[in-house]
N, CA and C atoms as an extended XYZ file, in Angstrom:
255
Properties=species:S:1:pos:R:3:atomname:S:1:resname:S:1:resid:I:1 pbc="F F F"
N        99.710      112.664      121.256 N   MET     1
C        99.242      113.091      119.947 CA  MET     1
C        99.224      111.925      118.956 C   MET     1
N       100.284      111.139      118.904 N   PHE     2
C       100.366      110.014      117.982 CA  PHE     2
C       100.273      108.673      118.707 C   PHE     2
N       100.104      108.707      120.008 N   GLY     3
C       100.098      107.470      120.771 CA  GLY     3
C       101.500      107.016      121.126 C   GLY     3
N       102.458      107.906      121.041 N   GLY     4
C       103.844      107.596      121.379 CA  GLY     4
C       104.391      108.665      122.295 C   GLY     4
N       105.687      108.689      122.434 N   ILE     5
C       106.355      109.688      123.269 CA  ILE     5
C       107.072      110.664      122.344 C   ILE     5
N       106.867      111.956      122.572 N   CYS     6
C       107.526      112.970      121.753 CA  CYS     6
C       108.304      113.940      122.635 C   CYS     6
N       109.343      114.506      122.068 N   PHE     7
C       110.166      115.486      122.747 CA  PHE     7
C       110.027      116.819      122.014 C   PHE     7
N       109.766      117.852      122.785 N   PHE     8
C       109.462      119.172      122.239 CA  PHE     8
C       110.567      120.168      122.551 C   PHE     8
N       110.707      121.153      121.667 N   VAL     9
C       111.568      122.307      121.888 CA  VAL     9
C       110.695      123.529      121.646 C   VAL     9
N       110.480      124.317      122.675 N   HIS    10
C       109.644      125.525      122.581 CA  HIS    10
C       108.273      125.233      121.982 C   HIS    10
N       107.699      124.074      122.330 N   GLY    11
C       106.361      123.721      121.875 CA  GLY    11
C       106.296      123.029      120.531 C   GLY    11
N       107.445      122.779      119.897 N   ASN    12
C       107.497      122.106      118.595 CA  ASN    12
C       108.125      120.724      118.746 C   ASN    12
N       107.522      119.721      118.108 N   ILE    13
C       108.065      118.366      118.182 CA  ILE    13
C       109.398      118.301      117.440 C   ILE    13
N       110.381      117.701      118.082 N   ALA    14
C       111.685      117.467      117.468 CA  ALA    14
C       111.798      116.011      117.031 C   ALA    14
N       111.471      115.100      117.951 N   CYS    15
C       111.553      113.676      117.663 CA  CYS    15
C       110.752      112.912      118.712 C   CYS    15
N       110.601      111.633      118.491 N   GLY    16
C       109.866      110.814      119.440 CA  GLY    16
C       109.929      109.346      119.051 C   GLY    16
N       109.171      108.545      119.777 N   ILE    17
C       109.115      107.106      119.523 CA  ILE    17
C       107.658      106.701      119.388 C   ILE    17
N       107.359      105.919      118.368 N   LEU    18
C       106.041      105.353      118.142 CA  LEU    18
C       106.240      103.866      117.911 C   LEU    18
N       105.816      103.069      118.868 N   LYS    19
C       106.058      101.622      118.860 CA  LYS    19
C       107.564      101.400      118.783 C   LYS    19
N       108.060      100.800      117.713 N   GLN    20
C       109.496      100.514      117.582 CA  GLN    20
C       110.211      101.484      116.648 C   GLN    20
N       109.513      102.503      116.195 N   GLU    21
C       110.105      103.432      115.241 CA  GLU    21
C       110.303      104.807      115.856 C   GLU    21
N       111.254      105.520      115.312 N   MET    22
C       111.553      106.872      115.763 CA  MET    22
C       110.882      107.859      114.814 C   MET    22
N       110.197      108.841      115.379 N   ILE    23
C       109.588      109.926      114.602 CA  ILE    23
C       110.585      111.080      114.618 C   ILE    23
N       110.863      111.630      113.446 N   VAL    24
C       111.773      112.773      113.381 CA  VAL    24
C       111.163      113.818      112.461 C   VAL    24
N       111.194      115.053      112.915 N   ARG    25
C       110.705      116.166      112.100 CA  ARG    25
C       111.908      116.875      111.509 C   ARG    25
N       111.884      117.049      110.182 N   LEU    26
C       113.048      117.546      109.452 CA  LEU    26
C       112.707      118.720      108.544 C   LEU    26
N       113.751      119.467      108.181 N   SER    27
C       113.595      120.503      107.163 CA  SER    27
C       113.288      119.821      105.829 C   SER    27
N       112.789      120.582      104.870 N   ASP    28
C       112.476      120.005      103.557 CA  ASP    28
C       113.702      119.332      102.937 C   ASP    28
N       114.849      119.979      103.044 N   GLU    29
C       116.083      119.428      102.471 CA  GLU    29
C       116.475      118.124      103.163 C   GLU    29
N       116.463      118.105      104.488 N   GLU    30
C       116.815      116.897      105.234 CA  GLU    30
C       115.797      115.781      105.003 C   GLU    30
N       114.534      116.144      104.868 N   TYR    31
C       113.464      115.183      104.607 CA  TYR    31
C       113.736      114.432      103.303 C   TYR    31
N       114.047      115.164      102.253 N   THR    32
C       114.318      114.551      100.949 CA  THR    32
C       115.513      113.601      101.031 C   THR    32
N       116.557      114.019      101.719 N   LYS    33
C       117.748      113.165      101.899 CA  LYS    33
C       117.406      111.932      102.726 C   LYS    33
N       116.649      112.122      103.777 N   ALA    34
C       116.337      111.030      104.705 CA  ALA    34
C       115.563      109.912      104.029 C   ALA    34
N       114.627      110.256      103.148 N   LEU    35
C       113.812      109.237      102.493 CA  LEU    35
C       114.635      108.303      101.610 C   LEU    35
N       115.846      108.686      101.265 N   LYS    36
C       116.728      107.848      100.450 CA  LYS    36
C       117.513      106.857      101.298 C   LYS    36
N       117.451      107.008      102.614 N   ARG    37
C       118.228      106.152      103.521 CA  ARG    37
C       117.458      104.883      103.870 C   ARG    37
N       118.199      103.824      104.074 N   LYS    38
C       117.620      102.538      104.434 CA  LYS    38
C       116.931      102.640      105.802 C   LYS    38
N       115.730      102.095      105.898 N   GLY    39
C       115.009      102.083      107.156 CA  GLY    39
C       114.220      103.342      107.450 C   GLY    39
N       114.107      104.237      106.462 N   VAL    40
C       113.388      105.506      106.662 CA  VAL    40
C       112.205      105.548      105.697 C   VAL    40
N       111.070      105.987      106.232 N   ARG    41
C       109.875      106.137      105.386 CA  ARG    41
C       109.087      107.346      105.851 C   ARG    41
N       108.198      107.784      104.984 N   ASN    42
C       107.331      108.906      105.327 CA  ASN    42
C       106.440      108.493      106.488 C   ASN    42
N       106.192      109.413      107.390 N   PHE    43
C       105.343      109.148      108.545 CA  PHE    43
C       103.888      109.063      108.119 C   PHE    43
N       103.247      107.952      108.439 N   GLU    44
C       101.824      107.756      108.184 CA  GLU    44
C       101.179      107.289      109.474 C   GLU    44
N        99.977      107.721      109.704 N   ILE    45
C        99.224      107.255      110.864 CA  ILE    45
C        97.778      107.048      110.435 C   ILE    45
N        97.259      105.884      110.712 N   GLY    46
C        95.883      105.568      110.332 CA  GLY    46
C        95.664      105.598      108.835 C   GLY    46
N        96.693      105.252      108.054 N   GLY    47
C        96.576      105.253      106.607 CA  GLY    47
C        96.699      106.617      105.961 C   GLY    47
N        96.922      107.642      106.782 N   ARG    48
C        97.064      109.000      106.246 CA  ARG    48
C        98.525      109.410      106.264 C   ARG    48
N        98.975      109.981      105.172 N   GLN    49
C       100.338      110.494      105.106 CA  GLN    49
C       100.413      111.831      105.815 C   GLN    49
N       101.505      112.015      106.536 N   SER    50
C       101.703      113.289      107.226 CA  SER    50
C       102.174      114.346      106.236 C   SER    50
N       102.298      115.535      106.733 N   ASN    51
C       102.882      116.604      105.932 CA  ASN    51
C       104.338      116.285      105.655 C   ASN    51
N       104.850      116.854      104.604 N   LYS    52
C       106.262      116.700      104.273 CA  LYS    52
C       107.106      117.146      105.463 C   LYS    52
N       108.155      116.392      105.741 N   GLY    53
C       109.048      116.771      106.825 CA  GLY    53
C       109.032      115.810      107.995 C   GLY    53
N       108.075      114.910      108.035 N   TRP    54
C       107.977      113.940      109.118 CA  TRP    54
C       108.363      112.563      108.595 C   TRP    54
N       109.297      111.913      109.273 N   VAL    55
C       109.701      110.568      108.863 CA  VAL    55
C       109.639      109.613      110.051 C   VAL    55
N       109.539      108.333      109.720 N   LEU    56
C       109.685      107.255      110.686 CA  LEU    56
C       110.977      106.532      110.353 C   LEU    56
N       111.772      106.293      111.371 N   VAL    57
C       113.042      105.599      111.203 CA  VAL    57
C       112.921      104.266      111.930 C   VAL    57
N       113.132      103.174      111.209 N   SER    58
C       113.036      101.853      111.841 CA  SER    58
C       114.170      101.673      112.840 C   SER    58
N       114.027      100.694      113.711 N   ALA    59
C       115.063      100.412      114.712 CA  ALA    59
C       116.419      100.181      114.050 C   ALA    59
N       116.402       99.604      112.870 N   GLU    60
C       117.646       99.381      112.112 CA  GLU    60
C       118.354      100.705      111.822 C   GLU    60
N       117.581      101.753      111.601 N   GLY    61
C       118.143      103.052      111.239 CA  GLY    61
C       118.710      103.853      112.390 C   GLY    61
N       118.408      103.446      113.629 N   TYR    62
C       118.944      104.177      114.783 CA  TYR    62
C       119.581      103.248      115.814 C   TYR    62
N       120.015      102.068      115.362 N   LYS    63
C       120.511      101.072      116.325 CA  LYS    63
C       121.838      101.439      116.979 C   LYS    63
N       122.682      102.207      116.312 N   SER    64
C       123.943      102.604      116.958 CA  SER    64
C       123.727      103.923      117.695 C   SER    64
N       124.531      104.153      118.713 N   ASP    65
C       124.442      105.411      119.458 CA  ASP    65
C       124.687      106.604      118.542 C   ASP    65
N       125.614      106.440      117.604 N   LYS    66
C       125.943      107.521      116.675 CA  LYS    66
C       124.738      107.850      115.775 C   LYS    66
N       124.077      106.808      115.272 N   ALA    67
C       122.914      107.022      114.402 CA  ALA    67
C       121.768      107.661      115.185 C   ALA    67
N       121.526      107.190      116.393 N   LEU    68
C       120.467      107.750      117.233 CA  LEU    68
C       120.731      109.229      117.516 C   LEU    68
N       121.955      109.537      117.896 N   ALA    69
C       122.327      110.928      118.186 CA  ALA    69
C       122.163      111.806      116.949 C   ALA    69
N       122.501      111.283      115.789 N   SER    70
C       122.379      112.044      114.546 CA  SER    70
C       120.916      112.382      114.249 C   SER    70
N       120.032      111.402      114.379 N   TRP    71
C       118.609      111.651      114.137 CA  TRP    71
C       118.061      112.649      115.148 C   TRP    71
N       118.445      112.486      116.402 N   MET    72
C       117.966      113.412      117.436 CA  MET    72
C       118.424      114.836      117.138 C   MET    72
N       119.672      114.995      116.748 N   GLU    73
C       120.202      116.331      116.461 CA  GLU    73
C       119.500      116.958      115.264 C   GLU    73
N       119.205      116.155      114.233 N   LYS    74
C       118.489      116.689      113.071 CA  LYS    74
C       117.107      117.205      113.473 C   LYS    74
N       116.403      116.429      114.304 N   GLY    75
C       115.087      116.854      114.783 CA  GLY    75
C       115.174      118.083      115.663 C   GLY    75
N       116.155      118.107      116.559 N   LEU    76
C       116.335      119.266      117.443 CA  LEU    76
C       116.682      120.519      116.652 C   LEU    76
N       117.543      120.367      115.670 N   GLU    77
C       117.947      121.514      114.850 CA  GLU    77
C       116.732      122.139      114.163 C   GLU    77
N       115.881      121.280      113.599 N   PHE    78
C       114.710      121.825      112.912 CA  PHE    78
C       113.738      122.458      113.901 C   PHE    78
N       113.472      121.793      115.020 N   ALA    79
C       112.542      122.337      116.016 CA  ALA    79
C       113.034      123.687      116.547 C   ALA    79
N       114.331      123.832      116.718 N   ARG    80
C       114.893      125.110      117.192 CA  ARG    80
C       114.690      126.218      116.172 C   ARG    80
N       114.570      125.864      114.897 N   SER    81
C       114.434      126.880      113.838 CA  SER    81
C       113.001      127.413      113.725 C   SER    81
N       112.064      126.771      114.380 N   LEU    82
C       110.657      127.163      114.289 CA  LEU    82
C       110.297      128.212      115.342 C   LEU    82
N       109.281      129.004      115.076 N   PRO    83
C       108.836      129.981      116.088 CA  PRO    83
C       108.352      129.263      117.348 C   PRO    83
N       108.548      129.892      118.477 N   LYS    84
C       108.072      129.332      119.745 CA  LYS    84
C       106.557      129.352      119.753 C   LYS    84
N       105.986      128.330      120.389 N   LYS    85
C       104.519      128.266      120.516 CA  LYS    85
C       104.110      128.672      121.903 C   LYS    85
């Protein structure tokens, strides 16, 4: 879909990798918090901004195992909250 690898839960994207960045889908509340963190930006592809809730996390933002696990869990939590496709 984005030219990267994505992981799905019941047909909904939870997280993935695009080049060197991690894609994470978040709730509105988590999205707002995430954008304040270093190494996190709104997901854009081809110059277009995505819908609210999608972020890109630079390698700096997920370099530790703890940070990577945290981002993955946030994406999984949100994907689990969505209706199955």
